[in-house]
C-alpha positions as CSV (number, residue, x, y, z in Angstrom):
1,X,40.1,-105.2,-5.8
2,X,42.4,-107.2,-8.6
3,X,46.0,-108.2,-7.2
4,X,48.7,-107.0,-9.6
5,X,49.3,-110.9,-10.5
6,X,45.9,-111.0,-11.7
7,X,46.4,-107.5,-13.3
8,X,49.3,-108.5,-15.3
9,X,48.1,-112.3,-16.4
10,X,45.0,-110.1,-18.2
11,X,47.3,-107.6,-19.6
12,X,49.7,-110.4,-21.0
13,X,46.9,-112.3,-22.3
14,X,45.3,-109.5,-24.3
15,X,49.0,-108.3,-25.5
16,X,49.6,-111.1,-27.3
17,X,48.9,-110.5,-31.3
18,X,47.1,-113.2,-32.0
19,X,44.6,-113.0,-29.1
20,X,44.8,-109.4,-29.5
21,X,43.2,-110.4,-33.3
22,X,40.7,-112.9,-31.6
23,X,39.3,-110.2,-29.2
24,X,38.9,-107.8,-31.8
25,X,37.4,-110.3,-34.1
26,X,34.1,-110.5,-31.3
27,X,33.8,-106.6,-30.5
28,X,31.0,-107.0,-33.1
29,X,28.9,-109.3,-30.3
30,X,29.2,-111.9,-32.2
31,X,30.0,-115.6,-31.7
32,X,32.4,-117.1,-34.0
33,X,34.0,-120.1,-34.8
34,X,37.0,-121.4,-33.6
35,X,38.1,-121.4,-37.2
36,X,36.6,-118.3,-37.9
37,X,38.9,-116.8,-35.0
38,X,41.9,-118.6,-36.4
39,X,41.8,-117.0,-39.5
40,X,41.1,-113.7,-38.2
41,X,43.9,-114.0,-36.0
42,X,45.7,-115.4,-39.4
43,X,47.2,-118.8,-36.9
44,X,46.7,-122.4,-37.5
45,X,43.5,-124.4,-35.4
46,X,45.8,-125.9,-32.7
47,X,47.4,-122.8,-32.1
48,X,44.0,-120.8,-31.9
49,X,42.9,-123.5,-29.5
50,X,45.4,-123.0,-27.1
51,X,44.8,-119.1,-27.5
52,X,41.1,-119.5,-27.0
53,X,41.3,-122.2,-23.6
54,X,43.5,-119.5,-22.3
55,X,41.1,-116.7,-22.8
56,X,38.1,-119.1,-22.1
57,X,39.9,-120.4,-18.8
58,X,40.7,-116.5,-17.4
59,X,37.2,-115.6,-18.1
60,X,37.9,-112.9,-21.2
61,X,35.6,-115.5,-23.1
62,X,32.7,-117.7,-23.0
63,X,31.9,-120.6,-24.7
64,X,28.0,-121.2,-26.6
65,X,27.4,-124.7,-27.7
66,X,24.5,-125.4,-30.1
67,X,24.6,-129.4,-31.4
68,X,28.5,-130.2,-32.7
69,X,29.3,-126.4,-33.1
70,X,31.0,-124.3,-30.5
71,X,30.9,-120.3,-30.5
72,X,33.5,-118.3,-28.6
73,X,32.2,-114.6,-27.6
74,X,33.6,-112.2,-24.9
75,X,32.4,-113.0,-21.8
76,X,30.8,-109.7,-20.9
77,X,30.2,-105.9,-21.6
78,X,32.8,-105.1,-19.4
79,X,35.8,-107.2,-21.9
80,X,34.8,-104.7,-24.4
81,X,34.8,-102.2,-22.4
82,X,38.3,-102.6,-21.8
83,X,39.6,-103.7,-25.4
84,X,37.8,-100.3,-25.9
85,X,40.1,-98.4,-23.7
86,X,43.3,-99.7,-25.3
87,X,42.1,-99.2,-28.4
88,X,41.8,-95.6,-27.4
89,X,45.1,-95.2,-25.7
90,X,46.8,-97.1,-28.5
91,X,45.3,-94.5,-31.0
92,X,46.4,-91.5,-29.0
93,X,49.8,-92.2,-28.9
94,X,49.9,-92.9,-32.7
95,X,49.4,-89.3,-32.6
96,X,53.2,-88.8,-31.7
97,X,54.4,-91.1,-34.6
98,X,53.9,-90.5,-38.2
99,X,50.3,-91.1,-39.6
100,X,49.9,-94.9,-40.9
101,X,48.6,-95.3,-44.1
102,X,44.8,-96.3,-44.0
103,X,43.2,-98.5,-46.1
104,X,38.8,-98.9,-46.8
105,X,38.5,-101.0,-44.2
106,X,40.2,-98.6,-41.8
107,X,37.8,-95.8,-43.3
108,X,34.9,-97.9,-42.8
109,X,35.4,-98.5,-39.1
110,X,35.9,-94.5,-38.3
111,X,32.3,-94.1,-40.1
112,X,30.4,-96.3,-38.4
113,X,30.9,-99.8,-36.7
114,X,29.7,-101.6,-33.7
115,X,31.6,-101.3,-30.2
116,X,30.7,-104.9,-28.6
117,X,26.9,-104.4,-29.1
118,X,26.3,-101.0,-29.5
119,X,27.2,-98.1,-32.6
120,X,30.1,-96.4,-32.5
121,X,32.3,-94.3,-34.5
122,X,31.7,-91.2,-36.3
123,X,27.9,-92.4,-36.6
124,X,27.8,-93.2,-33.1
125,X,29.1,-89.7,-32.0
126,X,26.4,-88.1,-34.3
127,X,23.3,-90.2,-32.4
128,X,24.5,-89.3,-29.0
129,X,25.3,-85.7,-30.1
130,X,21.9,-85.3,-31.5
131,X,20.2,-86.7,-28.2
132,X,22.2,-84.5,-26.0
133,X,21.0,-81.7,-28.5
134,X,17.7,-82.7,-28.2
135,X,17.4,-82.8,-24.5
136,X,16.7,-86.3,-24.3
137,X,19.5,-87.5,-22.8
138,X,21.8,-85.8,-19.4
139,X,25.6,-87.2,-19.2
140,X,27.6,-87.1,-16.6
141,X,31.8,-88.6,-16.7
142,X,30.5,-92.2,-16.4
143,X,26.9,-92.1,-16.2
144,X,23.7,-91.0,-18.3
145,X,19.9,-90.2,-17.5
146,X,17.1,-90.5,-20.6
147,X,14.8,-87.9,-20.3
148,X,10.8,-87.8,-20.9
149,X,11.9,-86.3,-24.5
150,X,14.2,-89.2,-25.0
151,X,11.7,-91.8,-24.1
152,X,8.9,-90.2,-26.5
153,X,11.9,-89.7,-29.1
154,X,13.0,-93.5,-29.0
155,X,9.1,-94.4,-29.1
156,X,8.9,-92.5,-32.5
157,X,11.8,-94.4,-33.9
158,X,9.8,-97.8,-32.3
159,X,12.0,-98.7,-29.5
160,X,10.1,-99.1,-26.5
161,X,11.9,-97.8,-23.5
162,X,9.9,-99.3,-20.9
163,X,10.4,-103.0,-22.4
164,X,14.4,-102.0,-22.7
165,X,14.3,-101.6,-18.6
166,X,12.3,-104.1,-17.8
167,X,14.4,-107.0,-20.1
168,X,18.1,-105.5,-18.7
169,X,18.3,-107.4,-15.8
170,X,17.2,-110.8,-17.3
171,X,20.0,-112.3,-18.1
172,X,22.3,-110.7,-16.0
173,X,23.4,-111.3,-12.4
174,X,24.0,-107.4,-12.2
175,X,21.1,-105.5,-13.9
176,X,22.9,-103.5,-16.7
177,X,22.7,-99.5,-16.8
178,X,20.3,-98.0,-18.7
179,X,22.5,-95.5,-20.3
180,X,26.3,-94.7,-19.9
181,X,28.6,-92.5,-22.2
182,X,31.4,-95.0,-23.8
183,X,34.8,-92.5,-25.2
184,X,35.1,-93.6,-28.9
185,X,38.4,-94.5,-29.5
186,X,38.6,-93.1,-33.2
187,X,36.6,-90.0,-32.4
188,X,37.7,-89.2,-28.6
189,X,34.3,-88.7,-27.9
190,X,31.4,-90.4,-26.5
191,X,29.1,-92.5,-28.2
192,X,25.7,-94.3,-26.5
193,X,26.4,-97.7,-24.2
194,X,24.5,-99.6,-22.1
195,X,21.4,-101.6,-22.4
196,X,19.6,-98.5,-24.6
197,X,22.2,-98.2,-26.7
198,X,22.0,-102.2,-27.3
199,X,18.9,-102.1,-28.0
200,X,19.0,-99.1,-29.9
201,X,21.6,-100.8,-32.1
202,X,19.7,-104.0,-32.5
203,X,16.9,-102.1,-33.6
204,X,18.7,-100.5,-36.3
205,X,19.8,-103.8,-37.7
206,X,16.0,-105.3,-37.5
207,X,14.9,-102.2,-39.2
208,X,17.1,-102.5,-42.1
209,X,18.4,-99.0,-41.4
210,X,22.0,-100.3,-41.0
211,X,23.8,-103.4,-42.3
212,X,27.4,-105.1,-41.6
213,X,30.2,-104.9,-44.2
214,X,31.7,-108.4,-44.7
215,X,34.3,-110.2,-42.5
216,X,34.3,-106.9,-40.3
217,X,32.6,-104.6,-37.3
218,X,31.9,-102.3,-39.7
219,X,28.4,-100.9,-40.4
220,X,27.2,-98.9,-43.3
221,X,23.9,-96.9,-43.2
222,X,21.0,-97.6,-45.7
223,X,19.0,-95.2,-47.3
224,X,16.0,-95.9,-45.0
225,X,18.6,-95.5,-42.2
226,X,19.8,-91.9,-43.2
227,X,15.6,-91.4,-43.4
228,X,15.2,-92.3,-40.3
229,X,17.8,-90.8,-38.3
230,X,17.2,-87.9,-40.3
231,X,13.9,-87.8,-39.5
232,X,14.3,-88.3,-35.7
233,X,17.4,-87.4,-35.0
234,X,18.3,-84.8,-38.0
235,X,21.5,-86.4,-39.1
236,X,22.6,-86.6,-42.6
237,X,24.8,-88.6,-44.3
238,X,28.1,-87.2,-45.3
239,X,28.3,-85.1,-48.2
């Protein structure tokens, strides 16, 4: 169990505006360079290096080396869950204040985005709603079960659930749960997380159903994506 001192350390690290910006920039699941993270946090390269060293030392980030290059990413999915939870609390508390003016990027994030390695926003919630409505998944507060209908539906979409199940423990010391609900910070309702949520997100990118917006973790659904989601789950583009 975490001590109060350790809790306070993690809270302080995540609470610094520059470090918070860096953590948020890594929420799309990609690994970024120190230069890219310095730009996201609007700090100098030297300041960014100091922040990154502290985050890595605390276990919130890990570093991947490719040749002469060093890339930073979230240490594991639990860090992403922590950030999403903080964002959800912050969003809830904003209700008590005058609503802030939102720009195009804010609206894009609310429409569809990546939450670490799975889909979130209105799109992510719509996917989860459709799976529940079709009795493809059964959810409890913090866990989920994929039904035979769900296995068949993902097969129709080109996603082999057996391969997802077989691979989810290969690269982790603790096998990742197949599926779980992740409470969406903007919609306040669950979207699909876990190994299956990650596989669906990756599959959607590979098939060209979704694509990233530049310099953002927002994604947009392509015409092919709307056709695929519509055919399989009855999800239609907003009017």
